[in-house]
C-alpha positions as CSV (number, residue, x, y, z in Angstrom):
1,M,-20.4,-17.7,-47.8
2,V,-18.9,-14.7,-46.0
3,P,-19.7,-15.6,-43.2
4,A,-18.2,-19.6,-43.5
5,V,-14.7,-18.4,-45.2
6,V,-14.3,-16.1,-41.9
7,L,-15.0,-19.3,-40.1
8,G,-12.7,-21.3,-41.6
9,T,-10.0,-18.0,-41.7
10,V,-10.3,-18.3,-37.7
11,I,-9.8,-22.3,-37.6
12,L,-7.1,-22.0,-40.0
13,H,-5.2,-19.7,-37.8
14,V,-6.0,-21.5,-34.8
15,L,-4.6,-25.1,-36.1
16,T,-1.6,-22.6,-37.4
17,A,-0.9,-21.6,-33.8
18,L,-1.5,-25.3,-32.6
19,C,1.0,-26.4,-35.1
20,L,3.6,-24.0,-33.6
21,L,3.6,-25.0,-30.7
22,L,3.7,-28.9,-31.4
23,S,7.0,-28.0,-32.7
24,R,7.9,-26.4,-29.9
25,W,7.2,-29.1,-28.1
26,G,9.3,-31.7,-30.5
27,Y,12.2,-28.9,-30.4
28,A,12.3,-29.0,-26.9
29,R,12.6,-32.7,-26.5
30,A,14.9,-33.3,-28.8
31,R,17.1,-30.7,-27.3
32,A,16.6,-32.3,-24.0
33,A,17.5,-35.6,-25.7
34,G,20.8,-34.2,-26.9
35,P,24.4,-32.9,-25.5
36,R,24.0,-30.9,-22.5
37,L,27.6,-29.9,-21.8
38,P,30.5,-28.5,-24.1
39,A,32.9,-31.6,-25.1
40,I,36.1,-28.1,-25.7
41,G,36.7,-25.0,-24.4
42,A,35.2,-22.0,-25.7
43,D,38.8,-20.5,-26.7
44,E,39.6,-23.7,-28.9
45,L,37.2,-22.8,-30.9
46,D,38.3,-20.4,-34.0
47,P,36.8,-16.8,-34.9
48,T,34.8,-18.8,-38.1
49,D,33.6,-21.3,-35.8
50,L,32.7,-19.6,-33.3
51,G,30.6,-17.4,-35.6
52,M,29.2,-19.8,-37.1
53,L,27.7,-21.2,-33.9
54,A,26.5,-17.4,-32.8
55,G,25.3,-16.2,-35.6
56,G,24.9,-19.0,-38.7
57,R,26.5,-18.4,-41.9
58,T,26.0,-14.7,-42.3
59,R,27.7,-14.0,-38.6
60,L,30.3,-16.3,-40.0
61,G,31.1,-14.4,-43.5
62,E,31.0,-11.0,-41.2
63,V,34.1,-12.5,-39.4
64,A,35.6,-13.4,-42.7
65,L,35.1,-9.8,-43.5
66,A,36.1,-8.3,-40.6
67,E,39.3,-10.2,-41.4
68,L,39.7,-8.6,-44.9
69,Y,39.2,-5.2,-43.1
70,L,42.3,-6.1,-40.8
71,S,44.7,-7.2,-43.3
72,A,44.0,-4.0,-45.1
73,K,42.5,-5.6,-48.6
74,V,38.8,-3.9,-48.1
75,I,37.3,-0.4,-47.2
76,A,34.0,-0.1,-46.4
77,R,31.7,2.5,-49.3
78,G,28.8,3.3,-47.2
79,N,25.3,1.6,-47.8
80,G,26.4,-1.6,-47.3
81,A,29.1,-1.3,-50.1
82,V,32.9,-2.4,-49.9
83,S,35.8,-2.3,-52.0
84,P,39.5,-2.8,-52.3
85,P,41.9,0.4,-51.6
86,E,42.5,2.7,-54.1
87,Q,46.1,3.0,-52.6
88,A,48.6,1.0,-50.5
89,P,47.7,1.6,-46.8
90,H,50.4,3.1,-44.6
91,G,52.3,0.5,-42.0
92,T,51.9,-2.5,-41.1
93,P,48.4,-4.0,-40.9
94,P,47.1,-5.7,-37.9
95,L,46.7,-8.8,-39.8
96,P,49.6,-9.6,-43.1
97,R,46.5,-11.8,-44.4
98,P,42.9,-13.7,-43.6
99,P,44.0,-16.7,-41.5
100,S,40.5,-18.3,-42.8
101,P,40.0,-19.9,-46.2
102,F,36.5,-17.3,-45.5
103,G,38.5,-14.1,-45.7
104,R,40.9,-15.4,-48.7
105,I,38.2,-16.3,-51.2
106,M,36.6,-13.4,-50.5
107,G,40.1,-11.4,-50.9
108,A,40.1,-12.8,-54.2
109,S,36.8,-12.3,-55.4
110,L,37.3,-8.5,-55.0
111,E,38.4,-6.2,-58.2
112,P,40.0,-3.0,-57.8
113,G,38.5,0.1,-58.0
114,R,35.0,-1.8,-58.1
115,C,32.5,-1.3,-55.5
116,V,30.1,-4.8,-54.3
117,P,27.7,-4.8,-51.7
118,A,29.1,-6.3,-48.4
119,E,26.0,-8.6,-48.1
120,R,26.8,-10.3,-51.7
121,L,29.9,-10.6,-51.0
122,V,29.5,-12.5,-47.4
123,E,26.5,-14.5,-49.2
124,S,28.7,-16.0,-52.3
125,V,31.7,-17.0,-49.9
126,T,29.8,-18.8,-47.4
127,R,28.0,-20.9,-49.7
128,G,30.4,-23.6,-50.2
129,D,32.2,-26.7,-49.2
130,A,34.5,-24.8,-46.4
131,T,31.0,-24.0,-44.9
132,T,29.7,-27.2,-44.9
133,A,33.0,-28.7,-43.3
134,V,32.7,-25.4,-40.1
135,L,28.6,-27.6,-39.8
136,W,30.5,-31.0,-39.7
137,R,32.8,-29.5,-36.8
138,L,30.4,-28.1,-34.6
139,R,28.2,-31.4,-35.0
140,R,30.4,-33.9,-34.5
141,L,31.7,-32.1,-31.5
142,G,27.9,-31.7,-30.4
143,L,27.2,-28.4,-30.6
144,F,24.9,-28.5,-33.1
145,S,22.1,-31.1,-33.5
146,A,22.6,-33.6,-36.6
147,P,19.9,-33.1,-39.5
148,E,18.0,-36.4,-38.9
149,T,17.3,-34.6,-34.8
150,L,15.2,-31.9,-36.6
151,R,13.5,-33.2,-39.6
152,R,10.2,-34.1,-38.3
153,V,9.8,-30.4,-36.3
154,R,12.0,-28.6,-39.2
155,R,9.3,-29.7,-41.8
156,L,6.0,-29.0,-39.2
157,R,7.7,-25.6,-38.6
158,R,8.2,-25.2,-42.0
159,A,4.7,-25.9,-43.3
160,A,3.0,-23.9,-40.8
161,W,5.0,-20.9,-41.2
162,A,4.4,-21.5,-45.3
163,V,0.1,-21.8,-44.3
164,H,1.2,-18.2,-42.1
165,A,3.0,-16.5,-44.8
166,G,-0.1,-17.7,-46.9
167,A,-2.9,-16.2,-44.6
168,G,-0.5,-13.0,-44.1
169,A,-0.2,-12.3,-48.2
170,A,-4.1,-12.3,-48.6
171,A,-4.4,-10.3,-45.2
172,A,-2.1,-7.8,-47.5
173,V,-4.1,-7.8,-50.4
174,L,-7.2,-7.5,-48.3
175,G,-6.5,-4.1,-47.1
176,A,-6.4,-3.0,-51.0
177,V,-9.8,-4.8,-52.0
178,L,-11.2,-3.3,-49.2
179,L,-10.1,0.1,-50.5
180,L,-11.5,-0.7,-54.1
181,A,-14.6,-1.7,-52.7
182,G,-14.8,1.5,-51.2
183,M,-14.7,3.5,-53.9
184,R,-18.0,2.1,-55.4
185,P,-21.3,4.1,-54.8
186,G,-23.9,2.2,-52.5
187,P,-27.0,3.6,-50.7
188,D,-25.1,5.4,-48.2
189,P,-24.2,9.2,-49.3
190,V,-20.3,9.8,-48.8
191,H,-17.9,12.7,-49.3
192,A,-16.8,13.4,-52.6
193,L,-13.1,13.1,-51.4
194,F,-13.6,9.7,-50.1
195,P,-13.1,8.2,-53.6
196,A,-10.0,10.0,-54.7
197,A,-8.6,9.4,-51.6
198,F,-9.3,6.0,-52.4
199,A,-8.0,6.3,-55.5
200,L,-4.5,7.7,-54.7
201,L,-4.2,5.0,-51.9
202,L,-4.6,2.4,-53.9
203,M,-2.1,3.6,-56.7
204,A,0.5,4.5,-53.8
205,Y,-0.3,0.8,-52.4
206,P,2.4,-0.8,-53.4
207,F,4.9,1.7,-52.5
208,L,3.1,1.7,-48.9
209,L,3.8,-2.2,-48.8
210,H,7.5,-1.7,-49.2
211,V,8.0,1.5,-46.6
212,A,6.2,-1.0,-43.7
213,R,8.6,-4.1,-44.8
214,R,11.1,-1.7,-44.3
215,L,9.7,-0.5,-41.1
216,L,8.1,-3.5,-39.7
217,G,10.0,-6.3,-41.5
218,G,9.0,-8.5,-44.5
219,L,5.6,-10.1,-43.6
220,P,4.3,-8.1,-40.5
221,G,5.2,-4.7,-42.2
222,A,3.0,-5.9,-45.3
223,V,-0.3,-7.2,-43.3
224,A,-0.2,-4.4,-40.9
225,C,-0.2,-2.0,-44.5
226,G,-3.2,-3.8,-44.9
227,A,-4.7,-3.8,-41.6
228,C,-4.2,0.3,-41.9
229,A,-6.2,0.6,-45.2
230,A,-8.8,-1.7,-44.0
231,A,-9.4,0.7,-41.3
232,I,-9.3,3.5,-43.5
233,A,-12.0,1.6,-45.7
234,L,-14.4,0.6,-42.4
235,A,-14.4,4.1,-41.0
236,A,-14.5,6.4,-44.4
237,A,-16.7,4.4,-46.4
238,P,-20.2,2.5,-45.9
239,L,-19.2,-0.9,-46.4
240,P,-21.4,-4.0,-45.8
241,R,-21.1,-5.8,-42.2
242,V,-19.7,-8.7,-43.7
243,A,-16.5,-6.5,-43.9
244,L,-16.7,-5.9,-40.1
245,A,-15.3,-9.0,-39.6
246,A,-11.7,-7.6,-40.9
247,P,-11.0,-6.5,-38.3
248,A,-10.5,-9.3,-36.0
249,L,-9.0,-11.5,-39.1
250,Y,-6.0,-9.0,-38.8
251,G,-5.9,-9.6,-35.0
252,C,-6.0,-13.5,-35.5
253,W,-3.1,-13.0,-37.7
254,F,-1.3,-10.7,-35.6
255,G,-2.7,-13.6,-32.7
256,V,-0.2,-16.0,-34.8
257,H,2.8,-14.2,-35.3
258,W,3.2,-13.6,-31.7
259,V,2.9,-17.5,-31.1
260,Y,5.4,-17.6,-33.8
261,R,7.8,-15.1,-32.1
262,A,7.3,-16.4,-28.8
263,T,7.9,-20.0,-29.8
264,G,11.6,-19.5,-30.4
265,G,10.7,-17.9,-34.3
266,R,13.1,-20.3,-37.1
267,L,14.0,-22.8,-34.5
268,G,17.7,-22.8,-34.8
269,P,20.2,-26.0,-34.5
270,R,22.1,-25.0,-31.9
271,T,22.0,-27.8,-28.7
272,L,22.3,-27.1,-25.1
273,A,25.7,-27.7,-25.1
274,G,26.1,-25.1,-27.9
275,D,24.1,-22.9,-25.6
276,A,26.5,-23.5,-22.9
277,L,29.8,-22.8,-24.9
278,L,28.3,-19.5,-26.4
279,A,27.6,-18.3,-22.9
280,E,30.9,-19.0,-21.5
281,A,33.2,-17.3,-24.4
282,R,30.6,-13.8,-24.1
283,A,31.4,-14.4,-20.2
284,A,34.9,-14.0,-21.1
285,E,37.0,-11.1,-20.9
286,T,38.0,-9.7,-24.3
287,A,41.5,-10.4,-25.6
288,P,43.4,-8.0,-27.3
289,G,45.1,-7.5,-30.9
290,P,43.6,-8.8,-33.8
291,V,42.3,-12.7,-32.8
292,G,40.2,-10.7,-29.9
293,A,38.8,-8.2,-32.2
294,L,37.4,-11.4,-34.7
295,R,36.2,-13.3,-31.4
296,T,34.2,-10.1,-30.8
297,T,32.9,-9.6,-34.1
298,A,31.8,-13.6,-33.9
299,L,29.8,-13.2,-31.2
300,E,28.6,-9.6,-31.6
301,G,27.9,-9.0,-35.1
302,F,27.8,-6.2,-37.1
303,P,24.3,-5.0,-36.0
304,E,25.8,-5.0,-32.4
305,L,29.2,-3.4,-33.4
306,R,27.5,-0.5,-35.1
307,R,25.3,0.2,-31.5
308,R,28.6,0.3,-29.6
309,G,30.8,1.9,-31.6
310,P,33.2,4.7,-31.6
311,G,31.6,7.3,-29.6
312,N,28.3,5.9,-28.1
313,G,29.3,6.3,-24.8
314,A,31.3,3.2,-25.3
315,P,34.4,2.6,-23.2
316,P,37.6,2.4,-24.4
317,R,38.5,-0.8,-26.5
318,P,41.8,-2.2,-28.0
319,R,42.7,-0.7,-31.4
320,E,41.7,-3.6,-33.4
321,E,38.3,-3.9,-32.2
322,A,37.8,-0.6,-32.4
323,L,38.9,-0.6,-35.8
324,V,36.2,-3.4,-36.9
325,R,33.8,-1.1,-34.5
326,S,34.5,1.6,-37.0
327,F,34.2,-0.4,-39.9
328,A,30.7,-1.9,-39.4
329,A,30.0,1.7,-38.5
330,A,31.1,2.5,-41.8
331,C,29.4,-0.2,-43.9
332,G,25.9,0.9,-42.6
333,R,22.8,-0.6,-42.2
334,G,22.9,-2.8,-45.4
335,L,24.7,-5.5,-43.8
336,G,23.7,-7.4,-40.8
337,R,20.5,-8.2,-39.0
338,V,20.1,-8.7,-35.5
339,D,19.7,-12.5,-33.7
340,T,16.5,-13.5,-32.1
341,G,15.1,-16.2,-31.0
342,L,15.8,-19.9,-29.8
343,G,19.0,-22.0,-30.3
344,G,20.4,-19.4,-33.1
345,D,17.6,-17.8,-34.9
346,F,20.0,-17.1,-38.0
347,A,17.9,-15.0,-39.9
348,G,14.9,-13.3,-37.8
349,D,12.6,-12.5,-40.8
350,G,14.8,-10.8,-42.9
351,G,15.7,-13.8,-45.0
352,R,19.2,-14.0,-44.8
353,G,21.7,-16.5,-43.4
354,T,18.6,-18.9,-42.9
355,W,19.3,-22.3,-41.8
356,R,18.6,-24.5,-44.8
357,G,20.2,-27.7,-43.4
358,D,23.6,-27.2,-45.6
359,G,25.7,-30.0,-44.6
360,D,22.6,-32.8,-44.7
361,A,24.0,-36.2,-45.5
362,P,23.3,-36.2,-49.5
363,K,21.1,-39.3,-50.5
364,V,22.8,-41.7,-52.2
365,E,20.4,-44.4,-54.4
366,R,21.7,-47.5,-54.4
367,H,23.6,-48.8,-57.9
368,R,21.9,-52.1,-59.2
369,R,23.6,-54.2,-61.4
370,W,22.2,-55.1,-65.3
């Protein structure tokens, strides 16, 4: 029974990897059939549109938050929290008011004297009709693919990821199961401290999962925690021979996860024309003034702004850009994720700014006359 389960799990991992490769092939065909050259120049996009093109909804929200800061409507409180300033700033702010509707909506939702998580503020302001309008504008310009173009690829990719996530959750639980099995008395004698150590590890297992998630990411961290627990149980307890297949199962899972990463992660909606326009915008010189600082925010995002902030060996920047970089550093690591992946992986694996088909054409049922 157990060998059959192990063999079935390996076959499931192989099929998942094949689905990931097939979805990557279909994605490449869809992008090759789309526009290759942009119809407009990089300077014709405003910072919010450029932020959506570069990093999705989360990056657009970061641009709106930078607008709010340059207009002296918000200050950083650390650990990803922001609030309105308690006193009026001295002098004239770089921006008299946020130029985009996102910044104005974000400013209207702030309450005096109350701290708000910047991440929640960004997510709440980028899930409305204004964001849908930006999406449709980029699609009309040929910078984003139409929803129906990637629908089949998206379904196959999501199904493969769901199976992969389920296998990862089972792998995380398997580590605790092996620790529990190591506590049972067996025919071979073990050290008296091993059962007590296994019991302590089981009690601390939720906390260890949390720490691994923070250090390595959500699902890979949980599976790595399960793999470490399984290795400890196999090394210290006389488990059955069948348990020796656990390292192979963990190896299969990480192999499939490598395939997921190598094939582009979450395949984004950006077309080849969008990639060309984004490369043109990054190759252009940084314009001085608040608009240039907002365009830098759109292209780099808060994580990169923090990394290259003041005092990190970066060359001298314009005043407004230096202000935005100091604001990103003051917000801390609680806001923003590094973008990885092909075609605009707008979330990594953190679940932030995930592309969920916002702006898709709604299905309208035909009205029938009675």
